[in-house]
GUDO-23800 format. One record per residue (C-alpha): residue in three letters; residue number from 1; x, y, z. Coordinates in steps of 0.001 Angstrom, whole numbers, plus 500000, padded with zeros to 6 digits. Layout:
<atoms>
<atom><residu>ALA</residu><num>NUM</num><east>X</east><north>Y</north><up>Z</up></atom>
...
</atoms>
This chain:
<atoms>
<atom><residu>UNK</residu><num>1</num><east>902567</east><north>650325</north><up>594578</up></atom>
<atom><residu>UNK</residu><num>2</num><east>904792</east><north>651268</north><up>591668</up></atom>
<atom><residu>UNK</residu><num>3</num><east>902843</east><north>648832</north><up>589565</up></atom>
<atom><residu>UNK</residu><num>4</num><east>899618</east><north>650874</north><up>590214</up></atom>
<atom><residu>UNK</residu><num>5</num><east>900946</east><north>654174</north><up>589313</up></atom>
<atom><residu>UNK</residu><num>6</num><east>902383</east><north>652593</north><up>586154</up></atom>
<atom><residu>UNK</residu><num>7</num><east>898719</east><north>651375</north><up>585419</up></atom>
<atom><residu>UNK</residu><num>8</num><east>897417</east><north>654560</north><up>586371</up></atom>
<atom><residu>UNK</residu><num>9</num><east>899565</east><north>656286</north><up>584038</up></atom>
<atom><residu>UNK</residu><num>10</num><east>898823</east><north>654105</north><up>581200</up></atom>
<atom><residu>UNK</residu><num>11</num><east>895380</east><north>654693</north><up>581822</up></atom>
<atom><residu>UNK</residu><num>12</num><east>895687</east><north>658419</north><up>581866</up></atom>
<atom><residu>UNK</residu><num>13</num><east>897503</east><north>658137</north><up>578360</up></atom>
<atom><residu>UNK</residu><num>14</num><east>895028</east><north>656045</north><up>576600</up></atom>
<atom><residu>UNK</residu><num>15</num><east>891969</east><north>658396</north><up>578208</up></atom>
<atom><residu>UNK</residu><num>16</num><east>893727</east><north>661572</north><up>576561</up></atom>
<atom><residu>UNK</residu><num>17</num><east>894133</east><north>659633</north><up>573257</up></atom>
<atom><residu>UNK</residu><num>18</num><east>890695</east><north>658379</north><up>573292</up></atom>
<atom><residu>UNK</residu><num>19</num><east>889400</east><north>661940</north><up>574388</up></atom>
<atom><residu>UNK</residu><num>20</num><east>891552</east><north>663640</north><up>571498</up></atom>
<atom><residu>UNK</residu><num>21</num><east>890053</east><north>661208</north><up>568833</up></atom>
<atom><residu>UNK</residu><num>22</num><east>886462</east><north>661599</north><up>569749</up></atom>
<atom><residu>UNK</residu><num>23</num><east>886736</east><north>665488</north><up>569940</up></atom>
<atom><residu>UNK</residu><num>24</num><east>886769</east><north>667532</north><up>566628</up></atom>
<atom><residu>UNK</residu><num>25</num><east>886572</east><north>670781</north><up>565525</up></atom>
<atom><residu>UNK</residu><num>26</num><east>884576</east><north>672317</north><up>562890</up></atom>
<atom><residu>UNK</residu><num>27</num><east>885113</east><north>675883</north><up>561766</up></atom>
<atom><residu>UNK</residu><num>28</num><east>882564</east><north>678196</north><up>560563</up></atom>
<atom><residu>UNK</residu><num>29</num><east>883107</east><north>677964</north><up>557178</up></atom>
<atom><residu>UNK</residu><num>30</num><east>882841</east><north>674157</north><up>557155</up></atom>
<atom><residu>UNK</residu><num>31</num><east>880508</east><north>671431</north><up>557679</up></atom>
<atom><residu>UNK</residu><num>32</num><east>880931</east><north>668164</north><up>558607</up></atom>
<atom><residu>UNK</residu><num>33</num><east>879922</east><north>664628</north><up>557273</up></atom>
<atom><residu>UNK</residu><num>34</num><east>880259</east><north>661565</north><up>559694</up></atom>
<atom><residu>UNK</residu><num>35</num><east>880426</east><north>657955</north><up>558486</up></atom>
<atom><residu>UNK</residu><num>36</num><east>880102</east><north>655487</north><up>561108</up></atom>
<atom><residu>UNK</residu><num>37</num><east>881293</east><north>651769</north><up>560201</up></atom>
<atom><residu>UNK</residu><num>38</num><east>881218</east><north>652987</north><up>556808</up></atom>
<atom><residu>UNK</residu><num>39</num><east>877395</east><north>654240</north><up>556789</up></atom>
<atom><residu>UNK</residu><num>40</num><east>876224</east><north>657930</north><up>556549</up></atom>
<atom><residu>UNK</residu><num>41</num><east>874738</east><north>659397</north><up>559444</up></atom>
<atom><residu>UNK</residu><num>42</num><east>871952</east><north>661727</north><up>558732</up></atom>
<atom><residu>UNK</residu><num>43</num><east>872806</east><north>664553</north><up>560758</up></atom>
<atom><residu>UNK</residu><num>44</num><east>875566</east><north>667210</north><up>559634</up></atom>
<atom><residu>UNK</residu><num>45</num><east>877951</east><north>668477</north><up>562111</up></atom>
<atom><residu>UNK</residu><num>46</num><east>877891</east><north>672318</north><up>562416</up></atom>
<atom><residu>UNK</residu><num>47</num><east>880308</east><north>674534</north><up>563448</up></atom>
<atom><residu>UNK</residu><num>48</num><east>882006</east><north>673844</north><up>567008</up></atom>
<atom><residu>UNK</residu><num>49</num><east>883569</east><north>671250</north><up>568981</up></atom>
<atom><residu>UNK</residu><num>50</num><east>881783</east><north>667743</north><up>568187</up></atom>
<atom><residu>UNK</residu><num>51</num><east>882439</east><north>664672</north><up>569849</up></atom>
<atom><residu>UNK</residu><num>52</num><east>882749</east><north>661435</north><up>567760</up></atom>
<atom><residu>UNK</residu><num>53</num><east>883150</east><north>657847</north><up>568837</up></atom>
<atom><residu>UNK</residu><num>54</num><east>886486</east><north>657227</north><up>568730</up></atom>
<atom><residu>UNK</residu><num>55</num><east>887870</east><north>654536</north><up>565973</up></atom>
<atom><residu>UNK</residu><num>56</num><east>884406</east><north>653899</north><up>564882</up></atom>
<atom><residu>UNK</residu><num>57</num><east>883354</east><north>657441</north><up>563536</up></atom>
<atom><residu>UNK</residu><num>58</num><east>885103</east><north>659387</north><up>560475</up></atom>
<atom><residu>UNK</residu><num>59</num><east>884308</east><north>662969</north><up>559537</up></atom>
<atom><residu>UNK</residu><num>60</num><east>884943</east><north>664703</north><up>556369</up></atom>
<atom><residu>UNK</residu><num>61</num><east>885071</east><north>668510</north><up>556616</up></atom>
<atom><residu>UNK</residu><num>62</num><east>883696</east><north>670120</north><up>553602</up></atom>
<atom><residu>UNK</residu><num>63</num><east>883860</east><north>673777</north><up>553022</up></atom>
<atom><residu>UNK</residu><num>64</num><east>880748</east><north>675979</north><up>552129</up></atom>
<atom><residu>UNK</residu><num>65</num><east>882285</east><north>679260</north><up>551120</up></atom>
<atom><residu>UNK</residu><num>66</num><east>882841</east><north>680267</north><up>547800</up></atom>
<atom><residu>UNK</residu><num>67</num><east>885348</east><north>678382</north><up>545924</up></atom>
<atom><residu>UNK</residu><num>68</num><east>887327</east><north>679709</north><up>542918</up></atom>
<atom><residu>UNK</residu><num>69</num><east>888041</east><north>677502</north><up>539575</up></atom>
<atom><residu>UNK</residu><num>70</num><east>890539</east><north>678431</north><up>537169</up></atom>
<atom><residu>UNK</residu><num>71</num><east>889814</east><north>677031</north><up>533799</up></atom>
<atom><residu>UNK</residu><num>72</num><east>892736</east><north>676689</north><up>531763</up></atom>
<atom><residu>UNK</residu><num>73</num><east>893180</east><north>677925</north><up>528292</up></atom>
<atom><residu>UNK</residu><num>74</num><east>890892</east><north>675810</north><up>526044</up></atom>
<atom><residu>UNK</residu><num>75</num><east>891778</east><north>675489</north><up>522219</up></atom>
<atom><residu>UNK</residu><num>76</num><east>888573</east><north>675458</north><up>520365</up></atom>
<atom><residu>UNK</residu><num>77</num><east>886866</east><north>676558</north><up>516899</up></atom>
<atom><residu>UNK</residu><num>78</num><east>884098</east><north>678713</north><up>516897</up></atom>
<atom><residu>UNK</residu><num>79</num><east>880946</east><north>678174</north><up>514610</up></atom>
<atom><residu>UNK</residu><num>80</num><east>882418</east><north>680409</north><up>511362</up></atom>
<atom><residu>UNK</residu><num>81</num><east>885675</east><north>678200</north><up>511860</up></atom>
<atom><residu>UNK</residu><num>82</num><east>887997</east><north>680439</north><up>513844</up></atom>
<atom><residu>UNK</residu><num>83</num><east>890697</east><north>678818</north><up>515942</up></atom>
<atom><residu>UNK</residu><num>84</num><east>890814</east><north>680418</north><up>519144</up></atom>
<atom><residu>UNK</residu><num>85</num><east>892042</east><north>680123</north><up>522766</up></atom>
<atom><residu>UNK</residu><num>86</num><east>889841</east><north>680856</north><up>525633</up></atom>
<atom><residu>UNK</residu><num>87</num><east>890485</east><north>680472</north><up>529202</up></atom>
<atom><residu>UNK</residu><num>88</num><east>887768</east><north>681372</north><up>532252</up></atom>
<atom><residu>UNK</residu><num>89</num><east>887073</east><north>681442</north><up>536052</up></atom>
<atom><residu>UNK</residu><num>90</num><east>884136</east><north>679795</north><up>537744</up></atom>
<atom><residu>UNK</residu><num>91</num><east>882871</east><north>680774</north><up>541043</up></atom>
<atom><residu>UNK</residu><num>92</num><east>881047</east><north>677784</north><up>543066</up></atom>
<atom><residu>UNK</residu><num>93</num><east>879958</east><north>676618</north><up>546490</up></atom>
<atom><residu>UNK</residu><num>94</num><east>878717</east><north>673471</north><up>548086</up></atom>
<atom><residu>UNK</residu><num>95</num><east>875348</east><north>673897</north><up>549108</up></atom>
<atom><residu>UNK</residu><num>96</num><east>874876</east><north>670027</north><up>550118</up></atom>
<atom><residu>UNK</residu><num>97</num><east>877833</east><north>668437</north><up>551934</up></atom>
<atom><residu>UNK</residu><num>98</num><east>876457</east><north>665280</north><up>551919</up></atom>
<atom><residu>UNK</residu><num>99</num><east>876048</east><north>664931</north><up>547979</up></atom>
<atom><residu>UNK</residu><num>100</num><east>879622</east><north>666348</north><up>547606</up></atom>
<atom><residu>UNK</residu><num>101</num><east>880962</east><north>663566</north><up>549697</up></atom>
<atom><residu>UNK</residu><num>102</num><east>878963</east><north>660499</north><up>548731</up></atom>
<atom><residu>UNK</residu><num>103</num><east>877807</east><north>661430</north><up>545262</up></atom>
<atom><residu>UNK</residu><num>104</num><east>881354</east><north>662199</north><up>543981</up></atom>
<atom><residu>UNK</residu><num>105</num><east>885112</east><north>661281</north><up>544652</up></atom>
<atom><residu>UNK</residu><num>106</num><east>886477</east><north>664622</north><up>544111</up></atom>
<atom><residu>UNK</residu><num>107</num><east>884085</east><north>667342</north><up>543580</up></atom>
<atom><residu>UNK</residu><num>108</num><east>887027</east><north>670056</north><up>542660</up></atom>
<atom><residu>UNK</residu><num>109</num><east>888352</east><north>668160</north><up>540129</up></atom>
<atom><residu>UNK</residu><num>110</num><east>885096</east><north>666857</north><up>538566</up></atom>
<atom><residu>UNK</residu><num>111</num><east>884003</east><north>670333</north><up>538611</up></atom>
<atom><residu>UNK</residu><num>112</num><east>887024</east><north>671446</north><up>536704</up></atom>
<atom><residu>UNK</residu><num>113</num><east>886525</east><north>668837</north><up>534237</up></atom>
<atom><residu>UNK</residu><num>114</num><east>882782</east><north>669854</north><up>533608</up></atom>
<atom><residu>UNK</residu><num>115</num><east>883818</east><north>673306</north><up>533241</up></atom>
<atom><residu>UNK</residu><num>116</num><east>886617</east><north>672586</north><up>530690</up></atom>
<atom><residu>UNK</residu><num>117</num><east>884204</east><north>670477</north><up>528340</up></atom>
<atom><residu>UNK</residu><num>118</num><east>881555</east><north>672932</north><up>528794</up></atom>
<atom><residu>UNK</residu><num>119</num><east>883516</east><north>675744</north><up>527765</up></atom>
<atom><residu>UNK</residu><num>120</num><east>884626</east><north>673763</north><up>524439</up></atom>
<atom><residu>UNK</residu><num>121</num><east>881241</east><north>673230</north><up>523546</up></atom>
<atom><residu>UNK</residu><num>122</num><east>879717</east><north>676868</north><up>524234</up></atom>
<atom><residu>UNK</residu><num>123</num><east>882288</east><north>678351</north><up>522246</up></atom>
<atom><residu>UNK</residu><num>124</num><east>882184</east><north>675886</north><up>519409</up></atom>
<atom><residu>UNK</residu><num>125</num><east>878225</east><north>677127</north><up>519013</up></atom>
<atom><residu>UNK</residu><num>126</num><east>878944</east><north>680585</north><up>518944</up></atom>
<atom><residu>UNK</residu><num>127</num><east>880398</east><north>683044</north><up>516231</up></atom>
<atom><residu>UNK</residu><num>128</num><east>883759</east><north>685335</north><up>517001</up></atom>
<atom><residu>UNK</residu><num>129</num><east>881736</east><north>688556</north><up>516636</up></atom>
<atom><residu>UNK</residu><num>130</num><east>879147</east><north>687095</north><up>519279</up></atom>
<atom><residu>UNK</residu><num>131</num><east>882022</east><north>685912</north><up>521773</up></atom>
<atom><residu>UNK</residu><num>132</num><east>883650</east><north>689716</north><up>521433</up></atom>
<atom><residu>UNK</residu><num>133</num><east>880713</east><north>691740</north><up>521643</up></atom>
<atom><residu>UNK</residu><num>134</num><east>878521</east><north>689811</north><up>523828</up></atom>
<atom><residu>UNK</residu><num>135</num><east>880335</east><north>688444</north><up>526618</up></atom>
<atom><residu>UNK</residu><num>136</num><east>877017</east><north>688589</north><up>529322</up></atom>
<atom><residu>UNK</residu><num>137</num><east>875329</east><north>685954</north><up>526831</up></atom>
<atom><residu>UNK</residu><num>138</num><east>878298</east><north>683769</north><up>526752</up></atom>
<atom><residu>UNK</residu><num>139</num><east>878488</east><north>683746</north><up>530418</up></atom>
<atom><residu>UNK</residu><num>140</num><east>875160</east><north>683204</north><up>530949</up></atom>
<atom><residu>UNK</residu><num>141</num><east>875176</east><north>680155</north><up>528769</up></atom>
<atom><residu>UNK</residu><num>142</num><east>878220</east><north>678598</north><up>530348</up></atom>
<atom><residu>UNK</residu><num>143</num><east>876798</east><north>679261</north><up>533604</up></atom>
<atom><residu>UNK</residu><num>144</num><east>873540</east><north>676932</north><up>532662</up></atom>
<atom><residu>UNK</residu><num>145</num><east>875559</east><north>674404</north><up>531189</up></atom>
<atom><residu>UNK</residu><num>146</num><east>877909</east><north>673738</north><up>534126</up></atom>
<atom><residu>UNK</residu><num>147</num><east>875269</east><north>674183</north><up>536759</up></atom>
<atom><residu>UNK</residu><num>148</num><east>873432</east><north>671133</north><up>535182</up></atom>
<atom><residu>UNK</residu><num>149</num><east>875567</east><north>668425</north><up>535885</up></atom>
<atom><residu>UNK</residu><num>150</num><east>876850</east><north>669736</north><up>539211</up></atom>
<atom><residu>UNK</residu><num>151</num><east>873353</east><north>669847</north><up>540708</up></atom>
<atom><residu>UNK</residu><num>152</num><east>873668</east><north>666466</north><up>541481</up></atom>
<atom><residu>UNK</residu><num>153</num><east>876820</east><north>666820</north><up>543327</up></atom>
<atom><residu>UNK</residu><num>154</num><east>875502</east><north>669519</north><up>545887</up></atom>
<atom><residu>UNK</residu><num>155</num><east>877616</east><north>672479</north><up>543966</up></atom>
<atom><residu>UNK</residu><num>156</num><east>875843</east><north>675868</north><up>543041</up></atom>
<atom><residu>UNK</residu><num>157</num><east>877574</east><north>677601</north><up>539886</up></atom>
<atom><residu>UNK</residu><num>158</num><east>877424</east><north>681266</north><up>541093</up></atom>
<atom><residu>UNK</residu><num>159</num><east>879140</east><north>682990</north><up>538253</up></atom>
<atom><residu>UNK</residu><num>160</num><east>881219</east><north>682146</north><up>535261</up></atom>
<atom><residu>UNK</residu><num>161</num><east>883396</east><north>684585</north><up>533665</up></atom>
<atom><residu>UNK</residu><num>162</num><east>885311</east><north>684512</north><up>530255</up></atom>
<atom><residu>UNK</residu><num>163</num><east>888604</east><north>685967</north><up>531227</up></atom>
<atom><residu>UNK</residu><num>164</num><east>890460</east><north>685820</north><up>527786</up></atom>
<atom><residu>UNK</residu><num>165</num><east>890126</east><north>685489</north><up>524025</up></atom>
<atom><residu>UNK</residu><num>166</num><east>893074</east><north>684493</north><up>522111</up></atom>
<atom><residu>UNK</residu><num>167</num><east>893120</east><north>685239</north><up>518524</up></atom>
<atom><residu>UNK</residu><num>168</num><east>895536</east><north>684222</north><up>515669</up></atom>
<atom><residu>UNK</residu><num>169</num><east>897918</east><north>686818</north><up>514665</up></atom>
<atom><residu>UNK</residu><num>170</num><east>896238</east><north>687227</north><up>511013</up></atom>
<atom><residu>UNK</residu><num>171</num><east>893076</east><north>687346</north><up>512778</up></atom>
<atom><residu>UNK</residu><num>172</num><east>893929</east><north>690557</north><up>514902</up></atom>
<atom><residu>UNK</residu><num>173</num><east>895416</east><north>692194</north><up>511415</up></atom>
<atom><residu>UNK</residu><num>174</num><east>892248</east><north>691689</north><up>509560</up></atom>
<atom><residu>UNK</residu><num>175</num><east>890187</east><north>693065</north><up>513044</up></atom>
<atom><residu>UNK</residu><num>176</num><east>892209</east><north>695805</north><up>512812</up></atom>
<atom><residu>UNK</residu><num>177</num><east>891950</east><north>696747</north><up>509233</up></atom>
<atom><residu>UNK</residu><num>178</num><east>888259</east><north>696350</north><up>509579</up></atom>
<atom><residu>UNK</residu><num>179</num><east>887890</east><north>698582</north><up>512679</up></atom>
<atom><residu>UNK</residu><num>180</num><east>890110</east><north>701175</north><up>510864</up></atom>
<atom><residu>UNK</residu><num>181</num><east>888095</east><north>701038</north><up>507717</up></atom>
<atom><residu>UNK</residu><num>182</num><east>884874</east><north>701598</north><up>510035</up></atom>
<atom><residu>UNK</residu><num>183</num><east>886302</east><north>704400</north><up>511816</up></atom>
<atom><residu>UNK</residu><num>184</num><east>887130</east><north>706071</north><up>508619</up></atom>
<atom><residu>UNK</residu><num>185</num><east>883645</east><north>705498</north><up>507083</up></atom>
<atom><residu>UNK</residu><num>186</num><east>882251</east><north>707245</north><up>510394</up></atom>
<atom><residu>UNK</residu><num>187</num><east>884507</east><north>709968</north><up>509748</up></atom>
<atom><residu>UNK</residu><num>188</num><east>883556</east><north>710503</north><up>506122</up></atom>
<atom><residu>UNK</residu><num>189</num><east>879837</east><north>710343</north><up>507207</up></atom>
<atom><residu>UNK</residu><num>190</num><east>880358</east><north>712941</north><up>509945</up></atom>
<atom><residu>UNK</residu><num>191</num><east>882189</east><north>715136</north><up>507767</up></atom>
<atom><residu>UNK</residu><num>192</num><east>879614</east><north>715100</north><up>505021</up></atom>
<atom><residu>UNK</residu><num>193</num><east>876856</east><north>715578</north><up>507717</up></atom>
<atom><residu>UNK</residu><num>194</num><east>878833</east><north>718577</north><up>508751</up></atom>
<atom><residu>UNK</residu><num>195</num><east>879268</east><north>719751</north><up>505074</up></atom>
<atom><residu>UNK</residu><num>196</num><east>875331</east><north>719692</north><up>504685</up></atom>
<atom><residu>UNK</residu><num>197</num><east>874691</east><north>721582</north><up>507893</up></atom>
<atom><residu>UNK</residu><num>198</num><east>876884</east><north>724222</north><up>507042</up></atom>
<atom><residu>UNK</residu><num>199</num><east>875633</east><north>724566</north><up>503324</up></atom>
<atom><residu>UNK</residu><num>200</num><east>872060</east><north>725201</north><up>504756</up></atom>
<atom><residu>UNK</residu><num>201</num><east>873165</east><north>727668</north><up>507194</up></atom>
<atom><residu>UNK</residu><num>202</num><east>875227</east><north>729411</north><up>504608</up></atom>
<atom><residu>UNK</residu><num>203</num><east>872233</east><north>729172</north><up>502435</up></atom>
<atom><residu>UNK</residu><num>204</num><east>870054</east><north>730835</north><up>505129</up></atom>
<atom><residu>UNK</residu><num>205</num><east>872955</east><north>733636</north><up>505567</up></atom>
<atom><residu>UNK</residu><num>206</num><east>872829</east><north>734386</north><up>501971</up></atom>
<atom><residu>UNK</residu><num>207</num><east>869129</east><north>734899</north><up>501673</up></atom>
<atom><residu>UNK</residu><num>208</num><east>869408</east><north>737076</north><up>504552</up></atom>
<atom><residu>UNK</residu><num>209</num><east>872101</east><north>739128</north><up>502889</up></atom>
<atom><residu>UNK</residu><num>210</num><east>870381</east><north>739254</north><up>499900</up></atom>
<atom><residu>UNK</residu><num>211</num><east>867429</east><north>741036</north><up>501431</up></atom>
<atom><residu>UNK</residu><num>212</num><east>869539</east><north>743688</north><up>503053</up></atom>
<atom><residu>UNK</residu><num>213</num><east>872645</east><north>744667</north><up>500659</up></atom>
<atom><residu>UNK</residu><num>214</num><east>874699</east><north>746476</north><up>503295</up></atom>
<atom><residu>UNK</residu><num>215</num><east>875198</east><north>743343</north><up>505420</up></atom>
<atom><residu>UNK</residu><num>216</num><east>877298</east><north>741954</north><up>502551</up></atom>
<atom><residu>UNK</residu><num>217</num><east>879281</east><north>745255</north><up>502718</up></atom>
<atom><residu>UNK</residu><num>218</num><east>879794</east><north>744739</north><up>506550</up></atom>
<atom><residu>UNK</residu><num>219</num><east>880696</east><north>741307</north><up>506229</up></atom>
<atom><residu>UNK</residu><num>220</num><east>883598</east><north>742009</north><up>503487</up></atom>
<atom><residu>UNK</residu><num>221</num><east>885069</east><north>744611</north><up>506135</up></atom>
<atom><residu>UNK</residu><num>222</num><east>884619</east><north>742203</north><up>508548</up></atom>
<atom><residu>UNK</residu><num>223</num><east>886583</east><north>739668</north><up>506673</up></atom>
<atom><residu>UNK</residu><num>224</num><east>889275</east><north>742363</north><up>505608</up></atom>
<atom><residu>UNK</residu><num>225</num><east>889599</east><north>743047</north><up>509465</up></atom>
<atom><residu>UNK</residu><num>226</num><east>890036</east><north>739177</north><up>510439</up></atom>
<atom><residu>UNK</residu><num>227</num><east>893059</east><north>739356</north><up>507771</up></atom>
<atom><residu>UNK</residu><num>228</num><east>894693</east><north>742219</north><up>508584</up></atom>
<atom><residu>UNK</residu><num>229</num><east>894658</east><north>741195</north><up>512143</up></atom>
<atom><residu>UNK</residu><num>230</num><east>897292</east><north>738226</north><up>511290</up></atom>
<atom><residu>UNK</residu><num>231</num><east>899810</east><north>740553</north><up>510227</up></atom>
<atom><residu>UNK</residu><num>232</num><east>900380</east><north>739524</north><up>506574</up></atom>
<atom><residu>UNK</residu><num>233</num><east>902151</east><north>741558</north><up>503919</up></atom>
<atom><residu>UNK</residu><num>234</num><east>899749</east><north>740922</north><up>501078</up></atom>
<atom><residu>UNK</residu><num>235</num><east>896207</east><north>741408</north><up>501431</up></atom>
<atom><residu>UNK</residu><num>236</num><east>893795</east><north>740292</north><up>498589</up></atom>
<atom><residu>UNK</residu><num>237</num><east>890602</east><north>741914</north><up>498547</up></atom>
<atom><residu>UNK</residu><num>238</num><east>887887</east><north>740966</north><up>496132</up></atom>
<atom><residu>UNK</residu><num>239</num><east>885823</east><north>743755</north><up>494757</up></atom>
<atom><residu>UNK</residu><num>240</num><east>882188</east><north>742209</north><up>494313</up></atom>
<atom><residu>UNK</residu><num>241</num><east>879609</east><north>743203</north><up>491644</up></atom>
<atom><residu>UNK</residu><num>242</num><east>876953</east><north>743824</north><up>493933</up></atom>
<atom><residu>UNK</residu><num>243</num><east>879292</east><north>746904</north><up>495424</up></atom>
<atom><residu>UNK</residu><num>244</num><east>878743</east><north>748324</north><up>492057</up></atom>
<atom><residu>UNK</residu><num>245</num><east>875321</east><north>747897</north><up>492327</up></atom>
<atom><residu>UNK</residu><num>246</num><east>875203</east><north>749540</north><up>495170</up></atom>
<atom><residu>UNK</residu><num>247</num><east>876964</east><north>752568</north><up>494532</up></atom>
<atom><residu>UNK</residu><num>248</num><east>874918</east><north>752800</north><up>491351</up></atom>
<atom><residu>UNK</residu><num>249</num><east>871617</east><north>752798</north><up>493609</up></atom>
<atom><residu>UNK</residu><num>250</num><east>873158</east><north>755403</north><up>495774</up></atom>
<atom><residu>UNK</residu><num>251</num><east>873898</east><north>757727</north><up>492753</up></atom>
<atom><residu>UNK</residu><num>252</num><east>870130</east><north>757738</north><up>491759</up></atom>
<atom><residu>UNK</residu><num>253</num><east>870266</east><north>754997</north><up>489045</up></atom>
<atom><residu>UNK</residu><num>254</num><east>872134</east><north>757079</north><up>486425</up></atom>
<atom><residu>UNK</residu><num>255</num><east>873120</east><north>754647</north><up>483212</up></atom>
<atom><residu>UNK</residu><num>256</num><east>876343</east><north>754785</north><up>482221</up></atom>
<atom><residu>UNK</residu><num>257</num><east>877174</east><north>755501</north><up>478567</up></atom>
<atom><residu>UNK</residu><num>258</num><east>877696</east><north>752621</north><up>476429</up></atom>
<atom><residu>UNK</residu><num>259</num><east>881411</east><north>751404</north><up>475606</up></atom>
<atom><residu>UNK</residu><num>260</num><east>880669</east><north>751767</north><up>471791</up></atom>
<atom><residu>UNK</residu><num>261</num><east>880285</east><north>755581</north><up>472107</up></atom>
<atom><residu>UNK</residu><num>262</num><east>884073</east><north>756158</north><up>472200</up></atom>
<atom><residu>UNK</residu><num>263</num><east>885084</east><north>755283</north><up>468636</up></atom>
<atom><residu>UNK</residu><num>264</num><east>882398</east><north>757806</north><up>467454</up></atom>
<atom><residu>UNK</residu><num>265</num><east>883680</east><north>760606</north><up>469742</up></atom>
<atom><residu>UNK</residu><num>266</num><east>887149</east><north>759736</north><up>467981</up></atom>
<atom><residu>UNK</residu><num>267</num><east>886144</east><north>759686</north><up>464974</up></atom>
<atom><residu>UNK</residu><num>268</num><east>884156</east><north>763145</north><up>465343</up></atom>
<atom><residu>UNK</residu><num>269</num><east>887292</east><north>764738</north><up>466754</up></atom>
<atom><residu>UNK</residu><num>270</num><east>889441</east><north>763615</north><up>464135</up></atom>
<atom><residu>UNK</residu><num>271</num><east>887484</east><north>764721</north><up>461238</up></atom>
<atom><residu>UNK</residu><num>272</num><east>886676</east><north>768425</north><up>462570</up></atom>
<atom><residu>UNK</residu><num>273</num><east>889575</east><north>769049</north><up>464684</up></atom>
<atom><residu>UNK</residu><num>274</num><east>886865</east><north>770511</north><up>467129</up></atom>
<atom><residu>UNK</residu><num>275</num><east>884628</east><north>769251</north><up>469781</up></atom>
<atom><residu>UNK</residu><num>276</num><east>882494</east><north>766421</north><up>468630</up></atom>
<atom><residu>UNK</residu><num>277</num><east>879019</east><north>765311</north><up>469891</up></atom>
<atom><residu>UNK</residu><num>278</num><east>878197</east><north>762315</north><up>471472</up></atom>
<atom><residu>UNK</residu><num>279</num><east>876378</east><north>759488</north><up>469362</up></atom>
<atom><residu>UNK</residu><num>280</num><east>873610</east><north>757648</north><up>471202</up></atom>
<atom><residu>UNK</residu><num>281</num><east>873760</east><north>754072</north><up>471256</up></atom>
<atom><residu>UNK</residu><num>282</num><east>871335</east><north>753143</north><up>468439</up></atom>
<atom><residu>UNK</residu><num>283</num><east>873450</east><north>755457</north><up>466172</up></atom>
<atom><residu>UNK</residu><num>284</num><east>876504</east><north>753132</north><up>467303</up></atom>
<atom><residu>UNK</residu><num>285</num><east>874557</east><north>749783</north><up>466376</up></atom>
<atom><residu>UNK</residu><num>286</num><east>873793</east><north>751260</north><up>463232</up></atom>
<atom><residu>UNK</residu><num>287</num><east>877339</east><north>752244</north><up>462407</up></atom>
<atom><residu>UNK</residu><num>288</num><east>878534</east><north>748789</north><up>462752</up></atom>
<atom><residu>UNK</residu><num>289</num><east>875947</east><north>747086</north><up>460785</up></atom>
<atom><residu>UNK</residu><num>290</num><east>876143</east><north>749704</north><up>457683</up></atom>
<atom><residu>UNK</residu><num>291</num><east>878220</east><north>748838</north><up>454470</up></atom>
<atom><residu>UNK</residu><num>292</num><east>881257</east><north>750623</north><up>453801</up></atom>
<atom><residu>UNK</residu><num>293</num><east>881095</east><north>753442</north><up>450686</up></atom>
<atom><residu>UNK</residu><num>294</num><east>883271</east><north>754467</north><up>447989</up></atom>
<atom><residu>UNK</residu><num>295</num><east>886019</east><north>756278</north><up>450505</up></atom>
<atom><residu>UNK</residu><num>296</num><east>886487</east><north>753101</north><up>452388</up></atom>
<atom><residu>UNK</residu><num>297</num><east>884697</east><north>754661</north><up>455574</up></atom>
<atom><residu>UNK</residu><num>298</num><east>881118</east><north>753574</north><up>456396</up></atom>
<atom><residu>UNK</residu><num>299</num><east>878252</east><north>755297</north><up>455566</up></atom>
<atom><residu>UNK</residu><num>300</num><east>877010</east><north>755747</north><up>459581</up></atom>
<atom><residu>UNK</residu><num>301</num><east>880345</east><north>757548</north><up>460117</up></atom>
<atom><residu>UNK</residu><num>302</num><east>879926</east><north>760258</north><up>457107</up></atom>
<atom><residu>UNK</residu><num>303</num><east>876441</east><north>760941</north><up>458407</up></atom>
<atom><residu>UNK</residu><num>304</num><east>877925</east><north>761656</north><up>462053</up></atom>
<atom><residu>UNK</residu><num>305</num><east>880458</east><north>763619</north><up>460816</up></atom>
<atom><residu>UNK</residu><num>306</num><east>878360</east><north>766059</north><up>458788</up></atom>
<atom><residu>UNK</residu><num>307</num><east>875949</east><north>766071</north><up>461605</up></atom>
<atom><residu>UNK</residu><num>308</num><east>878487</east><north>767465</north><up>464081</up></atom>
<atom><residu>UNK</residu><num>309</num><east>880142</east><north>769707</north><up>461462</up></atom>
<atom><residu>UNK</residu><num>310</num><east>876685</east><north>771467</north><up>460814</up></atom>
<atom><residu>UNK</residu><num>311</num><east>876440</east><north>771913</north><up>464414</up></atom>
<atom><residu>UNK</residu><num>312</num><east>879553</east><north>773768</north><up>465360</up></atom>
<atom><residu>UNK</residu><num>313</num><east>879446</east><north>777355</north><up>466082</up></atom>
</atoms>
């Protein structure tokens, strides 16, 4: 009786072991590839509990979710002979679990190596300016290059991104000076454009003020008010010629006597001791161009003097 119980216990343990070896659990994000006596079974095991022939079938679970592969920094030379270091990240997923198990030994390592070599080749065909300014084109080319060999492995490359580009210190300083010069050029162009627009507006304002003389006086008073509002101790006020013309027109356009008549008045007053008559501008010009007479006085002076003496009462 005891021997029977022992045999039943052994059979029960063997049944549990066999049942445990025949039942496999496949997760939702996995697919199972089964090999029976080393030969591939055509059906891929879906998620759930799956029964296998114990000690005969061998199942490999392959994740079908998107995987992230970090490509280490690769030192390479661009097409314009600049040594840089570039690292990237690759997003891919397994679309055919059978090919990922049968056609390649380790699809993770294989994809990593292909990504590194493809990154070197693509960077070597591009210029430095293209790498810095057109990342989208570089990423698209990298994705196409990496996806070509991995297609036979049942792997689909979803996305490739260049993370960082390491430049030499000398190249960084050169690019910094170039960017500074470009900013300075833009600032000068913008300043010159502003000066051009301001000069055009000032020319229009000058034309408008020239057509209305009173506008210039109002502008002058406004300028004085603006300067006086700053509480300065010294006020420099220009006196334009247009203001004199404005006063001349307001007075009726009476001409001012010529400055050359003053010496004639003085000469007449000294000679007669009385009130002298004013000489016209024509007489003054004749006086200036006349030759001196015997007493050292110009002939015009004597005529003017005699004429003034004869006119006295």
